[in-house]
PLY file of the C-alpha trace (Angstrom):
ply
format ascii 1.0
element vertex 517
property float x
property float y
property float z
element edge 516
property int vertex1
property int vertex2
end_header
22.46 -9.51 20.46
24.87 -8.32 22.97
23.97 -6.34 26.09
26.02 -3.28 24.75
24.13 -3.59 21.57
20.94 -3.44 23.28
21.80 -0.47 25.12
22.70 1.34 21.96
19.24 0.55 20.60
17.39 1.67 23.61
19.37 4.93 23.52
18.47 5.48 19.85
15.09 4.77 20.56
14.90 7.46 23.23
16.44 9.94 21.21
13.93 9.24 18.31
11.12 9.71 20.98
12.61 12.91 22.00
12.87 14.02 18.45
9.13 13.32 18.03
8.14 15.07 20.94
10.01 18.20 19.99
8.37 18.16 16.53
5.02 17.58 17.74
5.15 20.38 20.49
5.16 23.25 18.01
6.26 26.87 18.69
5.15 28.58 21.74
2.21 30.98 21.37
0.70 33.86 23.02
-2.85 33.49 24.04
-5.07 36.41 25.03
-8.14 36.18 27.63
-10.73 39.28 27.64
-13.10 40.27 30.16
-16.13 37.99 29.99
-13.96 34.94 28.88
-12.45 32.15 30.99
-9.02 32.19 32.04
-9.23 28.42 32.90
-10.61 27.38 29.33
-7.47 29.29 27.95
-5.18 27.47 30.16
-6.69 24.15 29.37
-6.16 24.69 25.67
-2.37 26.08 26.28
0.60 23.98 25.33
4.12 23.71 26.85
5.76 27.14 26.83
2.77 29.27 26.10
2.21 32.73 27.64
-1.40 33.79 28.51
-1.94 37.54 28.77
-5.09 38.40 30.77
-6.86 41.77 29.63
-7.50 44.32 32.31
-11.02 43.57 33.95
-12.63 41.55 36.61
-12.59 37.97 36.63
-14.23 35.55 39.00
-13.16 31.83 38.98
-11.18 29.37 40.63
-8.11 28.30 38.32
-6.15 25.16 38.39
-2.70 25.03 36.57
-1.67 21.44 35.60
0.38 22.13 32.64
4.23 22.75 33.08
6.07 25.73 31.67
3.23 28.33 31.54
3.40 32.04 31.91
-0.05 33.76 33.12
0.34 37.53 33.30
-1.74 40.61 33.30
-1.58 42.35 29.96
-1.06 45.67 31.60
1.46 44.29 34.28
-0.49 46.42 36.74
-2.27 44.35 39.58
-4.90 47.33 40.04
-6.71 46.69 36.81
-6.89 42.93 36.60
-8.64 41.53 39.43
-9.43 37.71 40.00
-11.76 36.66 42.77
-12.48 33.07 43.45
-15.59 31.13 42.19
-16.38 30.88 45.84
-14.75 31.72 49.23
-14.15 28.02 50.02
-11.85 27.56 46.90
-8.64 29.00 45.60
-8.08 31.58 43.10
-4.80 29.76 41.65
-4.11 26.29 42.46
-0.85 25.22 40.89
0.19 21.94 40.62
2.54 22.13 37.73
6.32 23.27 37.82
7.87 26.11 35.87
4.73 28.31 36.07
4.77 32.14 36.40
2.10 34.17 37.81
2.40 37.88 37.76
0.54 41.35 37.54
-2.97 40.42 39.37
-4.98 41.39 42.26
-6.10 38.37 43.88
-8.69 38.31 46.56
-11.66 36.67 48.19
-10.66 32.98 48.64
-9.33 30.23 50.53
-6.02 30.54 49.32
-5.05 33.36 46.91
-2.06 31.30 45.26
-1.68 27.73 46.53
1.32 25.80 45.17
1.29 22.02 45.92
4.11 19.73 45.21
5.93 22.00 42.58
9.23 23.45 41.76
10.78 26.56 39.84
7.57 28.55 39.90
7.76 32.47 40.14
5.03 34.32 41.79
5.63 38.39 41.49
4.11 41.76 41.20
0.82 40.70 42.72
-1.47 42.09 45.17
-3.10 39.37 47.32
-5.53 40.59 50.20
-9.01 39.43 51.67
-8.34 35.79 51.47
-7.94 33.32 54.42
-4.30 32.59 53.65
-2.52 34.95 51.05
0.10 32.64 49.56
0.32 28.90 50.58
3.20 26.39 49.89
2.74 22.45 50.18
5.53 20.19 49.50
6.86 22.58 46.93
10.72 23.59 46.64
12.86 26.09 44.99
10.17 28.52 44.00
10.48 32.50 44.08
8.18 34.70 45.59
9.10 38.37 45.41
7.72 41.85 44.90
4.09 40.84 46.10
1.94 42.88 48.38
0.34 40.41 50.71
-2.04 42.25 53.17
-5.36 41.84 55.16
-5.52 37.96 54.89
-7.32 36.68 57.83
-5.31 33.68 58.88
-1.67 34.29 57.50
-0.07 36.42 54.82
2.36 33.28 53.69
2.17 29.72 55.05
4.77 27.06 54.05
4.01 23.43 55.06
6.95 20.81 54.49
8.43 23.01 51.89
11.97 24.03 51.76
14.53 25.87 49.55
12.22 28.44 48.41
13.37 32.10 48.18
10.94 34.71 49.51
12.18 38.23 49.33
11.23 41.98 48.65
7.60 41.33 49.52
5.32 43.60 51.97
3.41 41.60 54.52
0.96 43.46 56.60
-1.49 40.64 58.19
-2.41 39.88 61.76
-0.05 36.92 61.24
2.40 37.52 58.62
4.36 34.35 58.08
4.37 30.62 59.36
7.03 28.12 58.25
7.98 24.67 59.54
11.01 24.06 57.30
13.97 26.19 56.35
13.28 28.77 53.37
15.34 31.57 52.49
13.75 35.06 53.43
16.24 37.30 51.89
18.73 37.91 49.06
20.30 41.24 48.90
17.48 42.45 50.78
14.59 41.06 52.87
10.84 41.75 53.17
9.02 44.42 54.58
7.17 43.31 57.85
4.20 45.22 59.38
5.11 43.91 62.87
8.98 44.36 62.84
10.05 46.15 65.93
13.92 46.63 64.97
15.52 49.89 64.21
17.82 51.01 61.43
20.55 53.02 63.06
22.90 53.12 60.04
20.17 54.41 57.78
20.69 51.82 54.98
16.91 51.00 54.85
17.49 47.56 56.27
16.81 46.68 59.72
19.67 46.10 62.38
18.07 43.10 63.80
16.66 39.73 62.13
12.96 38.98 61.73
12.32 35.52 62.92
9.75 33.44 61.29
10.50 30.33 63.01
13.80 30.26 65.37
13.54 26.38 65.82
13.98 25.80 62.03
16.21 28.86 61.60
13.96 30.19 59.07
14.84 33.82 59.46
14.85 37.05 57.57
18.21 38.42 58.08
17.73 41.75 56.01
14.22 42.99 56.82
13.26 45.99 54.94
12.25 49.12 56.95
10.23 50.27 53.77
8.73 48.47 51.06
10.01 49.50 47.75
9.35 46.93 44.99
11.57 47.00 41.94
9.67 46.94 38.68
10.63 43.54 36.89
12.78 44.06 33.68
10.65 42.60 30.89
11.88 41.57 27.54
11.12 43.36 24.51
10.74 41.53 21.17
12.25 43.47 18.20
13.37 42.09 14.67
13.73 43.40 11.18
13.20 41.40 7.72
14.92 42.89 4.57
11.66 42.06 2.62
7.90 41.75 3.40
6.70 40.89 -0.25
7.78 39.42 -3.08
7.27 36.53 -5.77
7.47 32.78 -4.83
9.87 31.10 -3.96
10.74 34.25 -1.56
14.01 34.11 0.60
13.66 36.56 3.36
16.40 37.48 6.07
15.39 37.97 9.61
17.70 39.85 12.00
16.66 39.61 15.74
17.29 42.73 17.88
15.29 41.98 21.07
16.16 43.58 24.55
16.70 41.74 27.87
15.58 38.44 26.52
17.22 35.11 27.63
15.64 33.00 25.03
13.46 33.14 21.71
11.70 31.11 19.45
10.36 32.00 16.04
7.02 30.93 14.38
7.31 31.32 10.73
3.67 30.95 9.59
4.18 27.85 7.39
4.69 25.02 10.19
8.36 25.92 10.40
10.27 27.40 13.74
13.52 28.45 14.65
15.50 29.46 17.74
18.30 31.44 15.87
18.97 35.18 16.18
19.63 35.75 12.63
18.69 33.47 9.59
17.36 32.96 6.10
13.98 31.47 5.40
12.56 30.64 1.98
8.87 30.72 1.60
8.08 28.25 -1.38
4.37 28.86 -1.93
2.13 31.89 -2.18
0.27 33.17 0.60
0.40 35.63 3.59
2.51 34.25 6.42
2.40 35.67 9.80
6.10 35.45 11.34
6.12 35.83 15.19
9.18 36.28 17.31
8.46 35.17 20.99
11.22 36.21 23.50
11.13 35.60 27.25
13.26 36.23 30.43
12.63 35.25 34.09
10.14 37.88 34.48
7.94 37.30 31.44
7.72 37.41 27.79
6.91 39.57 24.76
6.30 38.87 21.12
6.03 40.89 17.74
5.26 39.89 14.17
5.36 40.86 10.65
3.22 39.67 7.79
5.00 38.30 4.72
3.11 38.39 1.46
4.27 35.86 -0.86
3.17 36.37 -4.51
2.45 33.98 -7.25
5.30 33.86 -9.61
4.61 35.28 -12.81
3.83 33.21 -15.85
7.00 33.45 -18.07
4.72 33.06 -21.35
2.80 36.08 -20.49
4.82 39.49 -21.15
5.08 41.87 -18.07
4.34 45.37 -19.21
5.76 48.19 -17.24
3.35 50.68 -15.45
4.37 54.35 -15.25
3.83 55.95 -12.02
5.06 59.40 -10.70
4.87 61.87 -7.92
5.94 65.57 -7.32
6.55 67.73 -4.57
4.55 70.55 -5.88
2.05 71.12 -8.91
2.39 74.77 -9.07
3.96 77.83 -7.99
5.55 81.20 -9.38
8.65 81.70 -11.70
11.27 80.55 -11.37
9.56 77.22 -10.00
11.90 74.24 -9.47
9.96 70.83 -9.26
11.28 67.59 -7.87
9.91 64.67 -9.48
9.88 60.94 -8.23
9.49 57.77 -10.16
7.27 54.80 -8.84
6.96 52.75 -11.77
6.62 49.09 -11.84
8.68 46.56 -13.90
10.43 49.45 -15.61
13.90 48.77 -17.36
14.09 52.38 -18.68
12.73 55.91 -18.17
12.30 59.06 -20.02
10.92 62.40 -18.61
9.56 65.06 -20.94
9.08 68.40 -19.11
6.76 70.10 -21.60
9.09 72.95 -22.28
11.46 71.06 -24.85
13.77 69.74 -21.98
13.71 65.92 -21.07
15.72 63.70 -18.66
16.50 59.99 -18.04
17.08 60.20 -14.46
14.96 58.42 -11.92
14.26 61.21 -9.76
15.06 64.48 -11.43
14.62 68.13 -10.42
13.57 70.69 -13.08
13.31 74.42 -13.22
10.12 76.12 -15.19
11.48 79.76 -16.15
8.45 81.09 -17.85
4.73 81.05 -16.93
2.35 78.65 -18.46
0.65 75.04 -17.98
3.24 72.42 -18.67
2.30 68.72 -19.06
4.97 66.58 -17.84
5.09 62.80 -18.91
7.01 59.96 -17.68
7.58 56.97 -20.09
8.55 53.59 -18.50
9.73 50.81 -20.75
10.93 47.26 -20.76
11.49 44.73 -23.37
7.88 43.94 -23.47
6.49 47.72 -24.15
6.14 50.84 -22.47
3.35 53.01 -20.64
3.40 56.78 -19.65
1.91 58.77 -16.76
1.57 62.53 -16.89
0.98 65.53 -14.66
0.26 69.18 -15.16
2.40 71.83 -13.57
0.99 75.33 -13.25
3.73 78.20 -13.34
2.55 81.56 -12.58
3.96 85.31 -12.88
4.79 86.76 -9.69
2.20 89.39 -8.31
4.73 92.52 -8.57
5.04 92.21 -12.43
1.53 93.37 -13.23
1.62 96.62 -15.51
0.57 99.98 -14.03
0.76 101.98 -17.19
3.52 104.35 -16.12
6.61 104.24 -18.18
8.99 103.24 -15.44
6.85 100.31 -14.72
6.52 99.24 -18.29
10.25 99.23 -18.62
10.58 97.24 -15.35
8.17 94.78 -16.90
9.89 94.47 -19.99
13.37 93.91 -18.10
11.99 91.21 -15.93
10.04 89.42 -18.64
13.31 89.28 -20.54
14.81 87.46 -17.61
16.96 90.06 -16.25
17.05 91.71 -12.82
17.10 95.47 -13.07
19.11 96.35 -9.85
18.64 100.13 -10.43
14.81 100.40 -10.43
14.82 101.41 -6.70
16.81 104.51 -7.37
15.14 105.38 -10.81
11.73 105.40 -8.82
13.42 107.74 -6.05
15.05 109.92 -8.66
11.90 110.56 -10.85
11.00 114.10 -11.97
8.53 114.43 -9.07
10.95 113.43 -6.40
13.77 115.51 -7.91
11.61 118.54 -7.86
10.67 117.76 -4.24
14.36 117.59 -3.36
15.11 120.90 -5.25
12.37 122.47 -2.92
14.05 121.02 0.12
17.44 122.18 -0.81
16.16 125.78 -1.79
14.82 125.81 1.98
18.53 125.39 3.18
19.25 128.85 1.69
16.91 130.34 4.24
14.11 131.14 1.78
11.86 128.81 3.50
10.77 128.55 7.09
11.31 125.80 9.71
7.83 125.37 9.93
7.35 124.82 6.16
10.28 122.35 6.04
8.65 120.55 9.08
5.32 120.29 7.06
7.25 119.25 3.98
9.15 116.46 5.81
5.97 115.32 7.63
4.30 114.89 4.16
7.17 112.67 2.87
7.33 110.54 6.00
3.44 109.76 5.82
4.03 108.99 2.00
6.63 106.31 2.82
4.53 104.94 5.71
1.45 104.80 3.33
3.66 102.81 0.70
5.05 100.55 3.29
1.56 99.98 4.42
0.77 98.46 1.19
3.48 95.88 1.50
1.51 94.18 4.58
-1.45 93.78 2.18
0.45 92.37 -0.82
3.57 90.43 -1.49
6.75 92.35 -1.14
9.28 91.74 -3.91
13.08 92.30 -3.47
12.89 95.32 -5.66
10.20 96.98 -3.35
12.37 96.31 -0.32
15.29 98.24 -2.14
12.83 100.99 -3.04
11.93 101.28 0.67
15.61 101.28 1.65
16.47 104.16 -0.92
13.49 106.36 0.29
14.76 106.04 4.01
18.17 107.15 2.66
16.59 109.96 1.20
14.83 111.14 4.08
17.81 110.72 5.93
19.66 113.02 3.58
16.84 115.42 4.13
17.14 115.15 8.06
20.81 116.05 7.87
20.25 118.95 5.39
17.64 120.32 7.81
20.02 120.09 10.81
22.83 122.01 8.96
20.05 124.76 7.92
19.13 125.27 11.59
22.54 125.44 12.70
23.50 127.97 10.05
20.66 130.35 10.93
21.41 130.08 14.48
25.06 131.33 13.64
23.27 134.25 11.99
0 1
1 2
2 3
3 4
4 5
5 6
6 7
7 8
8 9
9 10
10 11
11 12
12 13
13 14
14 15
15 16
16 17
17 18
18 19
19 20
20 21
21 22
22 23
23 24
24 25
25 26
26 27
27 28
28 29
29 30
30 31
31 32
32 33
33 34
34 35
35 36
36 37
37 38
38 39
39 40
40 41
41 42
42 43
43 44
44 45
45 46
46 47
47 48
48 49
49 50
50 51
51 52
52 53
53 54
54 55
55 56
56 57
57 58
58 59
59 60
60 61
61 62
62 63
63 64
64 65
65 66
66 67
67 68
68 69
69 70
70 71
71 72
72 73
73 74
74 75
75 76
76 77
77 78
78 79
79 80
80 81
81 82
82 83
83 84
84 85
85 86
86 87
87 88
88 89
89 90
90 91
91 92
92 93
93 94
94 95
95 96
96 97
97 98
98 99
99 100
100 101
101 102
102 103
103 104
104 105
105 106
106 107
107 108
108 109
109 110
110 111
111 112
112 113
113 114
114 115
115 116
116 117
117 118
118 119
119 120
120 121
121 122
122 123
123 124
124 125
125 126
126 127
127 128
128 129
129 130
130 131
131 132
132 133
133 134
134 135
135 136
136 137
137 138
138 139
139 140
140 141
141 142
142 143
143 144
144 145
145 146
146 147
147 148
148 149
149 150
150 151
151 152
152 153
153 154
154 155
155 156
156 157
157 158
158 159
159 160
160 161
161 162
162 163
163 164
164 165
165 166
166 167
167 168
168 169
169 170
170 171
171 172
172 173
173 174
174 175
175 176
176 177
177 178
178 179
179 180
180 181
181 182
182 183
183 184
184 185
185 186
186 187
187 188
188 189
189 190
190 191
191 192
192 193
193 194
194 195
195 196
196 197
197 198
198 199
199 200
200 201
201 202
202 203
203 204
204 205
205 206
206 207
207 208
208 209
209 210
210 211
211 212
212 213
213 214
214 215
215 216
216 217
217 218
218 219
219 220
220 221
221 222
222 223
223 224
224 225
225 226
226 227
227 228
228 229
229 230
230 231
231 232
232 233
233 234
234 235
235 236
236 237
237 238
238 239
239 240
240 241
241 242
242 243
243 244
244 245
245 246
246 247
247 248
248 249
249 250
250 251
251 252
252 253
253 254
254 255
255 256
256 257
257 258
258 259
259 260
260 261
261 262
262 263
263 264
264 265
265 266
266 267
267 268
268 269
269 270
270 271
271 272
272 273
273 274
274 275
275 276
276 277
277 278
278 279
279 280
280 281
281 282
282 283
283 284
284 285
285 286
286 287
287 288
288 289
289 290
290 291
291 292
292 293
293 294
294 295
295 296
296 297
297 298
298 299
299 300
300 301
301 302
302 303
303 304
304 305
305 306
306 307
307 308
308 309
309 310
310 311
311 312
312 313
313 314
314 315
315 316
316 317
317 318
318 319
319 320
320 321
321 322
322 323
323 324
324 325
325 326
326 327
327 328
328 329
329 330
330 331
331 332
332 333
333 334
334 335
335 336
336 337
337 338
338 339
339 340
340 341
341 342
342 343
343 344
344 345
345 346
346 347
347 348
348 349
349 350
350 351
351 352
352 353
353 354
354 355
355 356
356 357
357 358
358 359
359 360
360 361
361 362
362 363
363 364
364 365
365 366
366 367
367 368
368 369
369 370
370 371
371 372
372 373
373 374
374 375
375 376
376 377
377 378
378 379
379 380
380 381
381 382
382 383
383 384
384 385
385 386
386 387
387 388
388 389
389 390
390 391
391 392
392 393
393 394
394 395
395 396
396 397
397 398
398 399
399 400
400 401
401 402
402 403
403 404
404 405
405 406
406 407
407 408
408 409
409 410
410 411
411 412
412 413
413 414
414 415
415 416
416 417
417 418
418 419
419 420
420 421
421 422
422 423
423 424
424 425
425 426
426 427
427 428
428 429
429 430
430 431
431 432
432 433
433 434
434 435
435 436
436 437
437 438
438 439
439 440
440 441
441 442
442 443
443 444
444 445
445 446
446 447
447 448
448 449
449 450
450 451
451 452
452 453
453 454
454 455
455 456
456 457
457 458
458 459
459 460
460 461
461 462
462 463
463 464
464 465
465 466
466 467
467 468
468 469
469 470
470 471
471 472
472 473
473 474
474 475
475 476
476 477
477 478
478 479
479 480
480 481
481 482
482 483
483 484
484 485
485 486
486 487
487 488
488 489
489 490
490 491
491 492
492 493
493 494
494 495
495 496
496 497
497 498
498 499
499 500
500 501
501 502
502 503
503 504
504 505
505 506
506 507
507 508
508 509
509 510
510 511
511 512
512 513
513 514
514 515
515 516
């Protein structure tokens, strides 16, 4: 075998090992720690790429992270309600000896070092409150890490200390300690902005919020904050939000489901499909071959954290073709009773139906899936829905109660009997209000008023008569507040108002005529 052939086989073997490693690693998971549980135990059981969410509460333990590519974050994202203290004051709260680790959202106190990075790269420490320790944050032989948006205060020896570590970015933090920072190498202490230092003595003449003179951490190594902040204004991290849709969530096996990813602020994603399969595509189709409930989880990440969401896909056992599938009729309505004319909307929810037939109980029917029907006469109507297919049919029913309007009750007088007949025949009698007002009694009353205009009645008598009529209308209207008011009765009130208006005008003319005399 030649040297070239040997190199090819070595490369092929390396590719196979990488593929095996990827297939065995599985999809990233979200793990949760609740008060009373151990953060360390959860970290020990975590795999590359997992995110550990720590629920609000108080935890007392010293934690070591030796698994690369982990995220440990408070579930609330608020440091004030997730507090971690060291198991003893001679140990660290977090000792990180793995790269690509993120720690965010904690209050860290009562330890030798709040967070200790040892020989690591590309870690992110952000949005933490670190206080009451000997050293707040310590870096040892660590490079290219990012420390930002942390509140580091009341630490006895030093807020942040860097030993033989370079190339780290330390910005937008608030340092308020007796000794804020020590650095024996060259690190970057600002990007667009620097840090807020409790012992900074510079001024901000141009009012841009950034000091006009540098803050020196170590002049000898040129470790300087060139843009020190006058006030600490941490920017909240932009976290990703996992969002997706699926075209179906239930069906018979084999079931093909279309997934569409709609996440926001995500830089990477991975799907766990619940059947040992995974994907990192945004939109894709997946077929579930066997029956069962599958939890499909989408996990998204960016530099600030991660988020996940899930849906349960219910895959049913495929029906036996030898067993006929009988339809099951199901229906609902918007109402089940009311006054005529009553319009009811019907909705079909039948299963396995190839055809539908509605019988409304009044001689009418329909084959529409969701018909509307108006009942014009009072009574109880049993409405049937019949669903059918090649294997048979089934029916479901509901009773609709249709009532007479309240104002159609007979009172015994001739006019009301005539009105009732007209309404029962389905016709609107537009002149009923006028007939009531122009009844014999009202005509006689009107005649009396007209006689008064000739001077045969006194003004006092007229006033008394008008007052009587007004009180009569008021009493009539008061009854409408106690019973339902029909359109006809409203017209009746309008005609009475017109009648009284006519009387008032006539009275005015009469007074004017008398004054002329």
